[in-house]
C-alpha positions as CSV (number, residue, x, y, z in Angstrom):
1,M,82.1,105.7,-23.4
2,M,85.0,107.4,-21.9
3,S,86.1,106.4,-18.4
4,P,85.9,109.2,-15.8
5,F,89.6,108.4,-15.1
6,D,90.6,109.0,-18.7
7,E,93.1,111.7,-19.4
8,G,90.7,113.5,-21.6
9,F,88.2,114.0,-18.8
10,T,89.2,117.5,-17.4
11,D,88.5,119.1,-14.0
12,G,86.6,121.8,-15.8
13,E,84.2,119.1,-17.1
14,V,83.6,117.9,-13.5
15,F,82.7,121.3,-12.4
16,H,80.4,121.7,-15.2
17,A,78.8,118.4,-14.4
18,A,78.3,119.6,-10.8
19,G,76.3,122.6,-12.0
20,S,79.2,125.1,-11.6
21,Q,79.0,126.9,-14.9
22,D,79.6,130.2,-13.2
23,M,82.8,129.2,-11.4
24,E,86.0,130.7,-12.4
25,V,89.5,129.2,-12.9
26,D,92.5,130.8,-11.3
27,E,94.2,132.4,-14.3
28,T,97.6,132.4,-12.7
29,Q,97.4,128.6,-12.4
30,P,95.5,127.2,-15.4
31,G,93.1,124.4,-14.4
32,V,93.1,125.3,-10.7
33,M,90.1,126.8,-8.9
34,S,90.4,129.7,-6.5
35,V,90.0,129.1,-2.7
36,Q,86.8,130.9,-2.7
37,D,85.3,128.8,-5.4
38,C,86.5,125.6,-3.7
39,E,84.7,126.8,-0.5
40,E,81.5,127.4,-2.5
41,L,81.7,124.0,-4.2
42,A,82.3,122.2,-0.8
43,Y,79.3,124.0,0.6
44,R,77.0,123.0,-2.3
45,L,78.2,119.4,-2.0
46,L,77.5,119.3,1.7
47,T,74.0,120.8,1.3
48,S,73.2,118.1,-1.2
49,L,73.9,115.3,1.3
50,P,71.4,113.9,3.8
51,R,71.7,115.2,7.4
52,S,72.8,111.8,8.7
53,R,75.9,111.9,6.5
54,L,76.8,115.5,7.6
55,A,77.4,114.4,11.2
56,A,79.9,111.8,10.0
57,I,81.7,114.2,7.9
58,Q,81.8,116.7,10.7
59,R,83.5,114.2,13.0
60,R,86.1,113.5,10.2
61,I,86.9,117.1,9.6
62,A,86.9,118.3,13.2
63,P,90.6,117.5,13.8
64,M,91.4,119.5,10.7
65,L,89.7,122.6,12.3
66,Q,91.8,122.4,15.5
67,F,95.2,124.0,15.7
68,D,97.2,123.9,18.9
69,V,99.2,127.1,18.8
70,V,101.0,126.5,22.1
71,G,101.7,122.9,21.4
72,S,103.2,123.8,18.0
73,L,105.8,126.0,19.7
74,P,109.2,124.8,20.8
75,A,109.0,123.3,24.2
76,E,111.0,126.0,25.9
77,V,108.6,128.7,24.5
78,S,105.5,126.7,25.6
79,L,107.0,126.3,29.1
80,Q,107.6,130.0,29.3
81,I,103.9,130.6,28.7
82,F,102.9,127.9,31.3
83,W,105.4,129.5,33.7
84,Y,102.8,132.3,34.5
85,F,99.9,129.9,35.2
86,P,98.7,129.2,38.7
87,F,98.5,125.6,39.8
88,E,94.7,125.4,39.1
89,T,95.3,126.3,35.5
90,L,98.1,123.8,35.1
91,L,95.9,121.0,36.3
92,T,93.2,122.0,33.8
93,C,95.8,122.3,31.0
94,A,96.8,118.7,31.7
95,L,93.3,117.6,30.5
96,V,93.7,119.2,27.0
97,S,96.0,116.8,25.2
98,R,99.1,114.6,25.7
99,R,101.3,117.5,24.6
100,W,99.7,119.9,27.1
101,Q,99.8,117.3,29.8
102,A,103.6,116.8,29.3
103,L,104.0,120.6,29.5
104,A,101.8,121.1,32.5
105,N,103.6,118.3,34.4
106,D,107.0,119.7,33.8
107,Q,108.9,119.6,37.1
108,A,110.5,123.1,36.6
109,L,107.0,124.6,36.6
110,W,106.0,122.9,39.9
111,K,109.4,123.6,41.5
112,N,108.9,127.3,40.8
113,L,105.4,127.2,42.4
114,C,106.9,125.4,45.4
115,N,109.8,127.8,45.8
116,A,107.3,130.7,45.7
117,R,105.7,129.3,48.8
118,G,108.9,128.1,50.5
119,W,107.9,124.5,50.2
120,K,111.0,122.3,50.0
121,W,111.5,118.6,49.2
122,R,113.4,116.3,51.6
123,Q,114.4,112.7,51.3
124,P,111.9,110.8,53.4
125,T,112.9,108.5,56.2
126,P,110.9,105.5,57.5
127,V,109.3,105.7,60.9
128,R,107.8,103.4,63.4
129,P,104.3,103.9,64.9
130,F,103.5,104.4,68.5
131,D,100.3,103.9,70.4
132,A,99.2,107.2,71.8
133,P,97.7,107.1,75.3
134,G,94.2,108.1,75.6
135,P,93.0,111.4,76.9
136,S,92.5,112.0,80.6
137,H,89.4,113.8,81.7
138,T,90.7,114.6,85.2
139,T,90.0,118.3,86.0
140,W,93.1,120.3,86.8
141,D,92.5,123.1,89.3
142,D,95.9,124.6,89.8
143,S,95.4,128.3,89.3
144,D,99.1,129.3,89.4
145,D,100.6,130.7,86.2
146,E,104.3,131.4,86.7
147,G,104.8,132.3,83.0
148,M,102.8,135.5,83.1
149,G,103.9,138.8,84.6
150,D,101.7,141.3,86.2
151,S,99.9,143.8,84.0
152,D,98.5,147.2,84.7
153,E,95.6,145.9,83.2
154,E,104.6,112.2,26.0
155,E,103.1,108.3,25.9
156,D,100.6,105.7,24.6
157,I,96.9,106.5,24.4
158,E,95.8,104.2,27.2
159,P,98.3,105.6,29.7
160,F,97.2,109.1,28.8
161,L,93.5,108.1,29.5
162,T,94.6,106.9,32.9
163,D,96.5,110.1,33.5
164,V,93.4,112.1,32.5
165,E,91.5,110.4,35.2
166,T,94.2,111.2,37.7
167,A,94.3,114.9,36.5
168,K,90.6,115.1,36.9
169,A,90.9,113.7,40.4
170,E,93.6,116.2,41.2
171,I,91.3,119.1,40.3
172,T,88.5,117.5,42.4
173,L,90.9,117.0,45.2
174,M,91.4,120.8,45.6
175,H,87.7,121.1,46.8
176,A,86.7,117.6,48.0
177,E,88.0,117.9,51.5
178,L,86.3,121.2,52.3
179,D,82.8,119.8,53.0
180,S,83.1,118.5,56.5
181,G,82.4,119.9,59.9
182,F,84.4,119.8,63.1
183,A,86.0,116.7,64.5
184,S,84.0,113.8,65.9
185,M,85.1,111.3,68.5
186,S,85.7,107.6,67.7
187,S,87.3,104.7,69.6
188,S,90.8,103.6,68.8
189,S,91.7,99.9,68.9
190,A,95.0,100.6,70.5
191,G,94.6,99.8,74.1
192,G,91.2,101.3,74.3
193,A,92.6,104.7,73.7
194,L,90.3,107.4,72.5
195,V,91.3,109.2,69.3
196,F,89.4,112.2,68.1
197,T,89.1,112.2,64.4
198,N,87.4,113.9,61.5
199,S,88.0,111.5,58.7
200,R,86.5,110.6,55.3
201,N,87.4,108.3,52.4
202,S,89.8,109.9,50.0
203,V,88.5,110.7,46.5
204,Y,92.0,110.4,45.1
205,P,92.1,107.3,42.8
206,R,95.0,104.9,42.9
207,P,96.6,105.2,39.4
208,R,96.5,102.0,37.4
209,S,99.7,102.4,35.4
210,S,102.9,100.8,36.5
211,R,104.3,104.2,37.3
212,S,101.8,104.9,40.0
213,R,102.9,105.7,43.5
214,A,101.4,104.5,46.7
215,Y,99.2,107.2,48.4
216,A,98.5,105.1,51.5
217,R,101.6,106.0,53.5
218,H,101.4,108.5,56.3
219,S,103.5,111.4,57.4
220,A,106.9,111.1,59.0
221,P,107.1,111.9,61.7
222,S,103.5,111.0,62.5
223,V,101.3,109.6,65.1
224,L,100.1,107.0,62.6
225,K,101.4,103.9,61.1
226,T,103.8,104.0,58.2
227,L,103.8,101.1,55.8
228,G,107.4,101.1,55.0
229,P,110.4,103.1,53.5
230,S,109.3,105.6,50.9
231,S,110.0,105.0,47.3
232,F,110.4,108.7,46.4
233,L,114.0,109.1,45.5
234,R,113.8,111.9,42.9
235,P,112.1,115.2,43.8
236,D,108.5,115.3,42.5
237,Y,107.6,118.9,42.9
238,K,104.1,118.5,41.5
239,L,103.4,115.9,44.2
240,L,105.0,118.2,46.8
241,H,102.7,121.1,45.8
242,Q,99.6,118.9,45.6
243,T,100.3,117.5,49.1
244,H,100.7,121.0,50.5
245,I,97.4,122.0,49.0
246,R,95.7,118.9,50.5
247,L,97.1,119.7,53.9
248,R,95.9,123.3,53.6
249,N,92.4,122.0,52.8
250,R,92.6,119.8,55.9
251,F,93.1,122.9,58.0
252,L,90.3,124.6,56.3
253,S,87.8,121.8,56.7
254,P,89.1,121.1,59.4
255,S,90.0,117.4,59.2
256,Y,92.3,116.0,61.9
257,R,93.1,113.2,64.3
258,L,93.7,114.2,67.9
259,S,96.0,112.1,70.1
260,A,98.0,112.7,73.2
261,L,101.8,112.4,73.3
262,Q,101.7,112.6,77.0
263,T,99.0,112.2,79.6
264,R,99.4,112.4,83.3
265,G,101.9,109.7,84.3
266,A,102.4,108.3,80.8
267,P,104.9,107.4,79.5
268,T,106.8,106.6,82.7
269,N,109.6,109.2,82.1
270,S,107.2,112.0,81.1
271,H,106.8,115.3,82.8
272,T,105.4,115.2,86.3
273,N,103.9,118.7,86.5
274,T,102.4,121.5,84.4
275,I,104.0,121.9,80.9
276,Y,104.5,125.5,80.1
277,C,106.3,125.6,76.8
278,L,107.1,123.6,73.7
279,Q,108.7,123.8,70.3
280,L,108.9,121.5,67.2
281,Y,112.5,121.2,65.9
282,T,114.0,119.4,62.9
283,Y,117.6,118.4,63.1
284,P,119.3,119.8,60.0
285,D,121.7,116.9,59.5
286,T,119.1,114.1,59.6
287,N,115.8,115.9,58.8
288,R,114.3,114.2,61.9
289,Q,111.7,116.2,63.7
290,V,111.3,116.1,67.5
291,L,109.4,118.0,70.1
292,F,111.0,119.9,73.0
293,T,108.9,120.7,76.1
294,G,109.6,122.6,79.4
295,S,107.8,122.1,82.6
296,R,107.2,123.1,86.2
297,D,109.0,120.0,87.1
298,R,112.2,121.9,86.3
299,T,113.2,119.8,83.3
300,V,113.3,120.1,79.5
301,R,112.4,116.9,77.6
302,E,113.0,115.9,74.0
303,W,110.3,113.7,72.5
304,N,110.6,111.3,69.6
305,L,107.4,111.9,67.6
306,A,107.7,108.6,65.8
307,T,107.8,106.5,68.9
308,G,106.1,108.8,71.4
309,L,108.9,108.4,73.9
310,V,111.2,110.7,75.7
311,E,114.7,110.6,74.2
312,R,116.5,113.2,76.3
313,V,116.0,114.8,79.7
314,I,117.8,118.0,80.5
315,S,117.7,118.4,84.3
316,D,119.6,119.9,87.2
317,V,120.0,123.1,85.3
318,H,117.0,125.1,86.6
319,T,116.0,125.2,90.2
320,S,112.4,126.2,89.4
321,S,109.9,126.1,86.6
322,V,111.0,126.2,83.0
323,L,108.8,128.9,81.5
324,S,110.2,129.3,78.0
325,I,112.4,127.4,75.5
326,C,113.9,128.2,72.1
327,V,115.6,125.6,69.8
328,H,117.8,126.6,66.9
329,N,120.7,125.3,64.9
330,G,121.8,122.6,67.4
331,Y,121.3,124.7,70.5
332,I,118.4,125.0,73.0
333,A,117.9,127.9,75.4
334,S,115.6,127.7,78.4
335,A,114.3,130.3,80.8
336,G,112.8,129.9,84.1
337,S,111.2,131.4,87.2
338,D,114.7,130.9,88.9
339,R,115.8,134.0,86.9
340,R,118.1,131.9,84.8
341,V,118.7,131.5,81.1
342,A,120.5,128.3,80.2
343,V,122.0,127.4,76.8
344,W,122.6,123.7,76.0
345,N,124.5,122.2,73.1
346,L,122.4,119.4,71.7
347,A,125.1,117.7,69.6
348,E,127.5,117.5,72.5
349,N,124.7,117.1,75.1
350,K,126.3,119.6,77.5
351,L,125.6,122.9,79.2
352,V,127.2,125.9,77.5
353,K,126.4,128.6,79.9
354,V,123.9,129.8,82.6
355,I,123.0,133.5,82.6
356,C,121.7,135.0,85.8
357,D,121.4,138.7,85.0
358,H,117.6,139.2,85.4
359,E,116.2,140.2,88.8
360,D,113.0,138.3,88.5
361,S,111.5,135.4,86.6
362,V,112.5,135.1,82.9
363,L,109.3,134.8,81.0
364,C,110.5,134.4,77.4
365,V,113.8,133.6,75.6
366,R,114.5,133.7,71.9
367,F,117.7,133.5,69.8
368,D,119.1,133.2,66.3
369,D,122.6,132.9,64.8
370,E,123.7,136.3,66.0
371,R,122.0,137.1,69.3
372,L,119.9,135.9,72.2
373,V,117.1,137.9,73.7
374,S,115.3,137.4,77.0
375,C,112.6,139.3,78.9
376,S,111.5,139.2,82.5
377,K,109.1,140.2,85.2
378,D,111.7,142.8,86.2
379,R,110.4,144.9,83.2
380,T,113.6,144.6,81.2
381,V,114.7,143.0,77.9
382,R,118.3,141.9,77.7
383,T,120.3,141.0,74.6
384,Y,123.5,138.9,74.2
385,S,125.7,138.0,71.3
386,F,125.5,134.4,70.2
387,P,127.1,132.0,70.6
388,N,129.6,133.5,73.0
389,L,126.7,135.1,75.0
390,T,128.4,138.4,75.7
391,P,126.0,140.9,77.2
392,Q,125.0,143.7,74.8
393,F,121.9,145.8,75.7
394,V,119.3,146.2,78.5
395,F,116.0,147.7,77.4
396,G,114.1,149.2,80.3
397,A,111.3,151.3,78.8
398,H,108.4,149.0,79.7
399,R,106.3,150.0,82.8
400,A,105.3,146.4,83.7
401,A,106.5,142.8,83.3
402,V,107.7,142.0,79.8
403,N,105.7,138.8,79.0
404,A,106.9,138.0,75.5
405,V,109.7,138.9,73.1
406,S,110.5,138.0,69.5
407,L,113.3,138.7,67.1
408,S,114.0,138.7,63.4
409,K,117.5,139.6,62.2
410,D,118.2,143.1,63.5
411,L,114.7,143.8,64.9
412,I,113.3,142.9,68.3
413,V,109.7,143.2,69.4
414,S,108.6,143.1,73.0
415,G,105.1,142.9,74.5
416,S,104.3,143.9,78.1
417,G,101.7,143.9,80.8
418,D,101.7,147.7,80.3
419,R,99.6,147.1,77.1
420,S,102.3,148.2,74.8
421,I,104.4,146.7,72.0
422,R,107.8,148.1,71.4
423,L,110.1,147.8,68.4
424,W,113.9,147.9,69.0
425,D,117.0,148.0,66.9
426,A,119.1,145.0,67.9
427,R,122.3,146.5,66.6
428,T,122.2,149.8,68.5
429,G,119.7,149.1,71.3
430,K,117.6,152.1,70.1
431,L,113.9,152.1,70.7
432,L,112.4,152.6,67.2
433,R,108.7,152.8,67.9
434,T,106.2,152.3,70.7
435,F,102.6,151.1,70.2
436,D,100.9,152.1,73.4
437,D,97.5,150.7,74.4
438,H,97.8,148.1,71.7
439,H,95.3,146.1,73.7
440,T,92.9,147.1,76.4
441,R,94.7,144.9,78.9
442,G,98.2,143.4,79.2
443,I,99.8,141.7,76.3
444,A,100.5,138.0,77.1
445,S,102.0,136.7,73.9
446,I,103.5,137.9,70.6
447,D,105.0,136.5,67.4
448,F,106.9,138.4,64.8
449,S,107.2,137.8,61.1
450,P,108.4,141.1,59.6
451,P,106.7,143.4,59.0
452,F,103.8,141.7,60.8
453,V,103.3,141.5,64.5
454,L,100.7,139.1,66.1
455,S,99.7,139.6,69.7
456,G,97.4,137.9,72.2
457,S,96.2,139.6,75.4
458,S,94.4,139.4,78.7
459,D,91.6,141.2,77.0
460,K,90.8,137.8,75.3
461,H,91.6,139.1,71.8
462,L,94.2,138.9,69.0
463,R,95.6,141.6,66.9
464,L,97.7,141.4,63.8
465,F,99.1,144.4,62.0
466,D,101.8,145.5,59.5
467,M,104.3,147.8,61.2
468,T,105.1,149.6,58.0
469,T,101.5,150.3,56.8
470,L,99.8,150.2,60.2
471,Q,97.1,148.0,58.7
472,G,95.8,144.8,60.0
473,W,92.9,143.1,61.8
474,S,91.8,142.4,65.3
475,T,89.2,140.2,67.0
476,S,88.3,143.0,69.3
477,P,85.2,145.3,68.8
478,D,87.3,148.0,70.4
479,Y,89.2,148.2,67.1
480,G,86.2,148.2,64.8
481,G,82.8,146.6,64.4
482,P,79.2,147.6,64.5
483,G,78.6,150.8,66.4
484,A,82.3,151.9,66.1
485,E,83.5,154.8,64.1
486,S,84.7,153.0,61.0
487,S,84.6,152.9,57.3
488,S,83.2,149.6,56.2
489,V,84.9,147.8,53.4
490,G,82.1,145.2,53.1
491,P,81.9,141.5,54.0
492,L,84.7,139.2,52.8
493,P,83.9,135.8,51.4
494,F,84.7,132.8,53.7
495,P,83.4,129.8,51.8
496,F,84.9,127.3,54.2
497,V,82.8,128.3,57.2
498,A,79.4,126.9,56.5
499,G,76.5,129.0,57.5
500,A,78.5,131.8,59.0
501,S,77.8,135.5,58.7
502,S,80.7,137.8,58.7
503,Y,81.4,141.5,58.6
504,T,84.6,143.5,58.0
505,T,85.4,147.0,59.1
506,T,88.4,149.2,59.1
507,T,89.2,151.9,61.7
508,V,92.2,153.7,63.1
509,C,93.4,153.0,66.6
510,Q,93.5,156.4,68.4
511,S,96.4,155.2,70.6
512,C,99.0,154.0,68.1
513,G,97.5,155.1,64.8
514,A,97.3,151.6,63.3
515,G,94.4,151.1,60.8
516,V,92.8,147.8,61.9
517,Q,90.6,145.7,59.7
518,T,88.3,143.5,61.8
519,T,86.7,140.4,60.4
520,R,84.6,138.3,62.7
521,I,82.9,135.0,62.0
522,P,80.9,133.1,64.7
523,D,81.7,129.5,65.4
524,A,79.1,126.7,65.8
525,D,78.1,128.3,69.2
526,G,77.8,131.8,67.7
527,R,81.1,132.9,69.1
528,C,84.3,133.6,67.3
529,M,86.5,135.2,69.9
530,H,88.3,133.6,72.8
531,S,86.5,133.8,76.2
532,D,89.7,134.1,78.3
533,L,93.3,135.2,78.1
534,V,95.2,134.4,74.9
535,R,98.4,132.9,76.2
536,S,100.1,131.7,73.0
537,V,100.1,132.8,69.4
538,A,102.0,131.5,66.4
539,F,102.5,132.6,62.7
540,G,102.1,130.4,59.7
541,E,102.1,131.0,55.9
542,D,98.3,130.9,55.5
543,F,97.1,130.8,59.1
544,V,97.8,132.0,62.6
545,L,97.2,130.1,65.8
546,S,96.1,131.1,69.2
547,G,95.8,129.1,72.4
548,S,93.8,130.3,75.4
549,Y,92.8,129.7,79.0
550,D,89.4,128.9,77.6
551,L,90.7,125.5,76.7
552,S,90.5,126.1,73.0
553,I,92.9,126.5,70.1
554,K,91.7,128.6,67.2
555,V,93.0,128.8,63.7
556,W,92.6,132.1,61.9
557,D,93.0,133.2,58.3
558,R,96.2,135.2,58.3
559,K,95.1,137.8,55.7
560,T,91.6,138.5,56.9
561,G,91.4,137.3,60.5
562,G,88.4,135.1,59.7
563,L,88.0,132.1,62.0
564,V,89.0,128.9,60.2
565,A,88.8,126.3,63.0
566,N,88.0,126.1,66.6
567,L,89.7,123.1,68.2
568,T,88.4,121.9,71.6
569,D,88.2,118.7,73.6
570,G,92.0,118.4,73.7
571,H,92.7,119.8,77.1
572,T,91.0,120.0,80.5
573,G,93.3,122.7,81.8
574,R,94.5,126.1,80.6
575,I,96.5,126.0,77.4
576,F,99.9,127.6,77.8
577,C,101.7,127.1,74.5
578,V,100.8,126.1,70.9
579,G,103.0,125.4,67.9
580,F,102.4,124.0,64.4
581,D,103.8,123.1,61.0
582,Y,102.3,122.0,57.7
583,T,101.0,118.7,59.1
584,K,100.0,119.2,62.7
585,I,99.3,121.4,65.7
586,V,100.9,120.7,69.1
587,S,99.8,122.1,72.4
588,C,100.5,121.8,76.1
589,S,98.6,122.6,79.2
590,E,98.4,122.6,83.0
591,D,96.7,119.3,82.7
592,Q,100.1,117.8,81.9
593,R,98.9,116.7,78.4
594,I,100.7,117.2,75.1
595,C,98.1,117.1,72.3
596,I,98.9,116.5,68.7
597,W,96.2,117.6,66.2
598,D,97.3,115.6,63.1
599,F,96.0,117.0,59.8
600,S,98.1,114.6,57.7
601,H,96.3,111.4,58.5
602,G,96.2,109.2,55.4
603,I,98.6,111.4,53.5
604,D,102.2,110.6,52.8
605,T,104.1,113.7,54.0
606,S,107.5,112.1,54.5
607,F,109.0,114.1,51.6
608,I,107.9,117.5,53.0
609,Q,110.5,119.7,54.6
610,L,108.7,120.7,57.8
611,S,111.0,123.5,58.9
């Protein structure tokens, strides 16, 4: 009997034995079957097998059926494709294979995403904790407000599995911090101080590989403990991007810890009277962030956010209340009810110049590398070259006190008690445009991020609009809402405000011609607007802030005007000024408290460039 491996046993005989008498041989290659006949033979063989064996064969041939087109390309071509993906898609791509994970984690991709948002890496510095004094519940009944003018009314398999778990957690992390309510109050162990917190256990797993980084450090500067010097030496732009997303989700939740940098009489060298103004500032040479505050006690103070102590006191410059401050590039300018504007060199710790040109209280001062601008109760806006402080222009078109001013390069915006906002050319002094009756009562505060202007008013409302398109939003029903003449664009989705109903309308302001989109979402008490004068407003990338005499700070969605968070329980007196960065909100009030609303608790933010 001939062996089946004998040379005389041909392929054709095998086919015949399998019942394939009708199969043809490829005539161009004698003894070789066509692809079509091979397919038919394979199918017949498979149909002859029991079903239990088919499953095993399917598992064996599955890898043969998968072809990674992107992974087979040169790395630079694959990265070019990934370059157009949003960060959510990159996180998903990291789950596909080790090849895709290496591509999706490429630092150039994440650096590009960070640059698009203006997020910068900085070398972290260690910080020391401080014990924040607890809140004071003493009622403050001082009704004076000097700051407002009158109005007219590739790796091993196991490490890859670990990284898969981490990648899955990264995706979960985008949504896991959005399911909580507003802050609750808990007791701190530090000297019996009360700390308001809205906290939860993090879903982010600690990686098991030796390459893992510690996620338990906290922000620097911060009001929390820091475990030690950071180990991040080389920029990790994926980490930077993910941390920013986590912080953004904290604002949306909202999830924060509230502490007081100053309470009445503590620390011992703190302000002794109402605090009217504040500004966060990062020294460019050291990346150290501090807080400057100005007070009715006639001083400006610099706070170390890591220790909670006053590091510098600027006194004997103003003879009355300090109503406004501005810090930039190593200088600080302060304005007061003594009609003075003072400029101080921080590096040399000396007074540069005192300007006494206004005829009444100077309510706001701002400056950049080229010019300084101030406004006053005397209804004027004055500009000076910087740093030599030579007088340039006097703008006198407002009909009431000019309460707020802001500048950006060659443009100046002023807001007045006459209910108007005016746009000026800083180079020529020309009035470019007037927005009369921008609010129904006097304008108390403005912020300017070209082409957008944000304003707060005595009418208890905010308004944001684009000066080029005249489109924007307002919290006021006078600029759209049910019953108003408007063209509805339908409700917008706000998934982060549980149980809230919203409506969005668009109308055209008859006074200034601006088309205003109004989005309103009630808070837990059914209210979404402020109930008193909006004294301070501030721009951010995704959010805008407002501080009001109703003792609340509200966080709004910058694009839609939807209410994101309503922060209360921080102050017992009217709020005069608010500021914020990626990690926190700071506020000051007539109750002599400086509150810090820390959204970075439990997150290492020491590598984030804050400003």
